[in-house]
C-alpha positions as CSV (number, residue, x, y, z in Angstrom):
1,X,12.2,-20.6,-2.3
2,X,12.8,-17.3,-3.5
3,X,10.2,-14.6,-4.0
4,X,11.2,-13.9,-7.5
5,X,8.9,-16.8,-8.7
6,X,6.0,-14.6,-7.9
7,X,6.5,-12.6,-10.7
8,X,4.3,-14.8,-12.9
9,X,1.5,-14.9,-10.1
10,X,1.8,-11.1,-10.2
11,X,1.4,-10.7,-14.0
12,X,-1.7,-13.2,-13.9
13,X,-3.3,-11.5,-11.2
14,X,-2.9,-8.1,-13.1
15,X,-5.4,-9.9,-15.8
16,X,-7.7,-11.3,-13.3
17,X,-8.1,-8.0,-11.4
18,X,-9.0,-6.2,-14.9
19,X,-11.5,-8.9,-15.8
20,X,-13.2,-8.4,-12.0
21,X,-13.2,-4.7,-12.9
22,X,-14.8,-5.5,-16.2
23,X,-17.2,-7.7,-14.5
24,X,-18.6,-5.8,-11.8
25,X,-16.3,-3.0,-11.1
26,X,-14.7,-5.1,-8.5
27,X,-11.5,-3.9,-6.9
28,X,-8.6,-5.6,-5.3
29,X,-6.7,-3.3,-3.2
30,X,-4.0,-4.3,-0.5
31,X,-1.6,-2.4,1.8
32,X,0.7,-2.5,4.6
33,X,-1.4,-2.3,7.9
34,X,1.2,-3.1,10.6
35,X,4.9,-3.3,10.9
36,X,5.8,-4.8,14.2
37,X,3.3,-3.0,16.8
38,X,3.0,0.0,14.8
39,X,-0.4,0.1,13.5
40,X,-2.1,2.2,10.5
41,X,-5.4,3.8,10.5
42,X,-7.3,3.2,7.4
43,X,-10.9,3.2,6.1
44,X,-11.2,0.0,4.0
45,X,-14.0,1.2,2.2
46,X,-12.4,4.3,0.8
47,X,-8.7,3.9,0.7
48,X,-7.2,4.4,-3.2
49,X,-4.4,2.7,-4.9
50,X,-2.7,6.2,-5.3
51,X,-2.7,6.4,-1.8
52,X,-1.2,2.9,-1.2
53,X,1.5,4.0,-3.9
54,X,2.2,7.4,-2.4
55,X,5.1,6.3,-0.3
56,X,7.7,3.3,-0.3
57,X,6.2,1.3,2.7
58,X,2.8,1.3,0.7
59,X,0.8,2.2,3.5
60,X,-2.2,4.7,2.8
61,X,-2.0,6.3,6.5
62,X,0.5,8.8,5.8
63,X,1.4,9.4,9.6
64,X,1.9,5.7,10.0
65,X,4.0,5.1,7.2
66,X,6.5,7.5,8.6
67,X,6.9,5.9,11.7
68,X,7.1,2.6,9.7
69,X,9.8,3.6,7.5
70,X,11.7,5.1,10.4
71,X,11.4,1.8,12.3
72,X,12.5,-0.2,9.0
73,X,15.5,1.9,8.7
74,X,16.5,1.5,12.2
75,X,16.1,-2.2,12.1
76,X,18.4,-2.2,8.7
77,X,21.0,-0.2,10.2
78,X,21.3,-2.9,12.9
79,X,21.5,-5.6,10.4
80,X,18.1,-7.0,11.5
81,X,14.7,-7.3,10.0
82,X,10.9,-7.2,11.1
83,X,7.6,-8.2,9.7
84,X,4.0,-7.3,10.0
85,X,0.8,-7.1,8.5
86,X,-0.6,-6.7,4.8
87,X,-4.5,-6.3,4.3
88,X,-6.4,-6.7,1.4
89,X,-9.7,-5.5,0.4
90,X,-12.1,-6.7,-2.6
91,X,-14.9,-4.0,-3.2
92,X,-18.0,-4.8,-5.1
93,X,-18.2,-8.4,-4.7
94,X,-21.2,-10.4,-5.5
95,X,-22.8,-12.5,-3.0
96,X,-23.0,-16.1,-3.7
97,X,-19.1,-16.9,-4.5
98,X,-17.6,-19.9,-2.8
99,X,-19.2,-23.2,-1.5
100,X,-20.1,-24.2,2.3
101,X,-18.2,-27.1,2.9
102,X,-14.9,-28.2,0.8
103,X,-14.2,-25.2,-1.1
104,X,-15.0,-22.4,1.1
105,X,-13.9,-19.2,-0.1
106,X,-12.0,-17.9,2.9
107,X,-10.1,-21.3,2.6
108,X,-9.1,-20.8,-0.7
109,X,-7.9,-17.3,-0.2
110,X,-6.0,-18.8,2.9
111,X,-4.4,-21.5,0.9
112,X,-3.5,-18.8,-2.1
113,X,-1.8,-16.4,0.4
114,X,-0.2,-18.8,2.5
115,X,1.9,-19.9,-0.4
116,X,3.4,-16.6,-0.6
117,X,7.2,-16.7,0.7
118,X,7.3,-15.6,4.2
119,X,3.7,-15.6,4.7
120,X,2.7,-17.1,8.1
121,X,-0.7,-16.2,9.3
122,X,-3.9,-15.4,8.0
123,X,-7.1,-13.9,9.1
124,X,-10.6,-13.3,7.6
125,X,-12.6,-10.3,9.0
126,X,-12.0,-9.7,12.8
127,X,-10.0,-13.0,12.8
128,X,-8.4,-13.7,16.2
129,X,-9.8,-10.5,17.5
130,X,-13.3,-12.0,17.2
131,X,-12.5,-14.3,20.1
132,X,-12.6,-11.3,22.8
133,X,-16.4,-10.5,21.6
134,X,-19.4,-12.1,22.4
135,X,-22.0,-13.5,19.7
136,X,-24.1,-10.2,19.9
137,X,-21.3,-8.1,19.5
138,X,-19.6,-10.2,16.5
139,X,-22.9,-11.0,14.6
140,X,-23.4,-9.1,11.3
141,X,-26.7,-7.9,11.6
142,X,-28.9,-7.6,8.4
143,X,-30.8,-4.8,7.1
144,X,-32.5,-3.5,3.8
145,X,-30.6,-0.5,2.1
146,X,-33.2,2.2,2.0
147,X,-31.6,3.5,-1.2
148,X,-30.7,0.2,-3.1
149,X,-33.0,-2.1,-1.8
150,X,-30.1,-4.6,-1.4
151,X,-29.9,-6.9,1.7
152,X,-26.6,-5.6,3.7
153,X,-24.8,-6.1,7.0
154,X,-24.5,-3.2,9.4
155,X,-21.0,-4.3,10.5
156,X,-18.4,-6.5,8.4
157,X,-16.7,-8.4,11.3
158,X,-17.1,-11.7,9.1
159,X,-15.2,-9.8,6.4
160,X,-17.3,-10.2,3.6
161,X,-17.6,-14.2,3.8
162,X,-20.3,-16.2,5.8
163,X,-20.6,-19.9,5.8
164,X,-17.8,-20.2,2.9
165,X,-19.9,-17.8,0.6
166,X,-19.5,-14.2,-0.1
167,X,-22.4,-12.1,1.3
168,X,-22.1,-9.2,-1.1
169,X,-19.8,-7.1,1.5
170,X,-16.3,-6.0,1.1
171,X,-14.0,-8.9,1.5
172,X,-11.3,-8.0,4.1
173,X,-8.5,-10.5,4.6
174,X,-5.0,-10.0,6.9
175,X,-1.9,-11.9,5.8
176,X,1.0,-11.8,8.3
177,X,4.7,-11.9,7.0
178,X,7.6,-13.1,9.2
179,X,10.9,-11.1,9.5
180,X,13.4,-12.0,6.5
181,X,15.5,-15.1,7.5
182,X,18.7,-13.7,6.2
183,X,20.0,-10.9,8.6
184,X,23.4,-9.4,9.1
185,X,23.8,-10.6,12.5
186,X,25.4,-13.6,13.4
187,X,23.3,-16.6,13.9
188,X,24.2,-20.2,15.1
189,X,23.5,-23.1,12.8
190,X,24.7,-26.3,11.9
191,X,26.6,-27.5,8.2
192,X,25.5,-30.9,6.4
193,X,28.3,-32.3,8.2
194,X,27.3,-31.9,11.5
195,X,29.5,-29.0,12.5
196,X,28.2,-26.0,14.6
197,X,29.2,-22.8,13.0
198,X,28.0,-19.2,12.9
199,X,26.2,-17.6,9.7
200,X,25.9,-14.1,9.3
201,X,24.1,-13.0,6.0
202,X,26.3,-10.9,3.4
203,X,24.9,-8.8,0.3
204,X,21.9,-7.0,0.3
205,X,18.6,-8.1,1.7
206,X,15.2,-6.6,2.6
207,X,14.7,-5.6,6.3
208,X,11.2,-6.0,5.6
209,X,9.2,-7.9,3.1
210,X,5.9,-6.1,3.7
211,X,6.1,-3.4,0.8
212,X,7.0,-6.3,-1.8
213,X,4.2,-8.5,-0.6
214,X,1.5,-6.0,-1.1
215,X,1.1,-6.8,-5.1
216,X,1.6,-10.4,-4.4
217,X,-1.2,-10.7,-1.8
218,X,-3.2,-8.7,-4.5
219,X,-2.5,-11.0,-7.2
220,X,-3.2,-14.1,-5.4
221,X,-6.6,-12.9,-4.0
222,X,-7.6,-11.7,-7.6
223,X,-6.7,-15.2,-9.0
224,X,-8.6,-16.7,-6.3
225,X,-11.8,-14.7,-6.4
226,X,-11.7,-15.0,-10.3
227,X,-11.6,-18.6,-9.9
228,X,-14.6,-18.5,-7.7
229,X,-16.4,-16.4,-10.3
230,X,-15.6,-18.8,-13.2
231,X,-16.9,-21.6,-11.1
232,X,-20.1,-19.6,-10.2
233,X,-20.4,-18.9,-13.7
234,X,-20.1,-22.4,-14.7
235,X,-23.0,-23.4,-12.6
236,X,-25.1,-20.5,-12.7
237,X,-26.4,-17.7,-14.9
238,X,-24.8,-14.8,-14.3
239,X,-25.7,-12.6,-17.0
240,X,-29.4,-13.4,-17.4
241,X,-30.7,-9.9,-18.1
242,X,-28.3,-9.7,-21.0
243,X,-29.9,-11.0,-24.3
244,X,-26.8,-10.3,-26.5
245,X,-23.7,-12.5,-26.2
246,X,-21.5,-9.8,-27.8
247,X,-22.5,-7.6,-24.7
248,X,-21.2,-9.9,-22.2
249,X,-17.8,-9.7,-20.5
250,X,-18.0,-13.5,-20.3
251,X,-20.2,-15.1,-23.1
252,X,-22.5,-17.7,-21.9
253,X,-23.1,-19.0,-25.1
254,X,-21.8,-22.6,-25.7
255,X,-20.6,-24.3,-28.6
256,X,-22.3,-27.6,-29.4
257,X,-21.2,-30.3,-32.3
258,X,-24.3,-31.9,-34.2
259,X,-24.0,-35.1,-35.9
260,X,-23.9,-34.1,-39.8
261,X,-24.6,-30.2,-39.2
262,X,-22.7,-27.1,-38.1
263,X,-21.5,-26.0,-34.8
264,X,-24.6,-24.0,-33.1
265,X,-24.3,-21.6,-30.5
266,X,-26.7,-21.8,-27.8
267,X,-27.8,-18.6,-26.0
268,X,-28.1,-19.2,-22.4
269,X,-30.2,-16.3,-21.7
270,X,-33.0,-17.9,-23.6
271,X,-32.3,-21.8,-22.7
272,X,-33.8,-23.6,-19.5
273,X,-31.9,-24.5,-16.5
274,X,-30.9,-28.1,-16.6
275,X,-33.0,-29.1,-13.6
276,X,-36.2,-27.8,-15.3
277,X,-35.3,-29.4,-18.6
278,X,-35.1,-32.6,-16.9
279,X,-38.4,-32.1,-15.0
280,X,-40.3,-31.5,-18.4
281,X,-38.7,-34.5,-20.0
């Protein structure tokens, strides 16, 4: 399939990112972290969109970006293609998004990202690198933040998701993209008639899809997190301390039709949870 179809996803993702920013100042940022064996050195907690867009490779590490660009140009001149990895970070994520069994947050993120053309691998947190560690090394130990009083983790090897549910730390994922299939070098293939022939790509083709994949990954991650937030919104009261419905980015009031009467707006901040109402009845 052509990556052109992702234009609709990217547009929808832009809306989702805006809503996430309005809700909890959540940020969804992706960048090219690896081209072949060339790896970038980026602080996932501090890099900015401006740094990502400062070069055509979309890598916030300027030194690595130059080396990546030189490698891509070398491959292009040879009529070949290469792949690599896109890393995506979601900041200011509230704890509790996702489900522990059938709708794990990392599983939904994997499904969304693997639907992108040329995507061939997915990692959450340390991913496969975690297999080289012991449990003591890999476990994210908890502590109480002395400034905010919030429960945090000393490390983030789990990538902000534990047991399928966000833990309040940054969500960090990695998506691997294969080299572009269409290249300028001759390759053996078979026609529909069963004839063995050689195929050589013609026209303009990307020697590396990674820079174009960055906004696609951002969009799919934003849509997935937004979906998880809406599910949580439907199940729990995310805005219990805001009395005014007008002040809420996503109003919690529901419209109910009563027999013989007008519609009534029910304020969820003053209504009792369903479980409590059932017990009282």
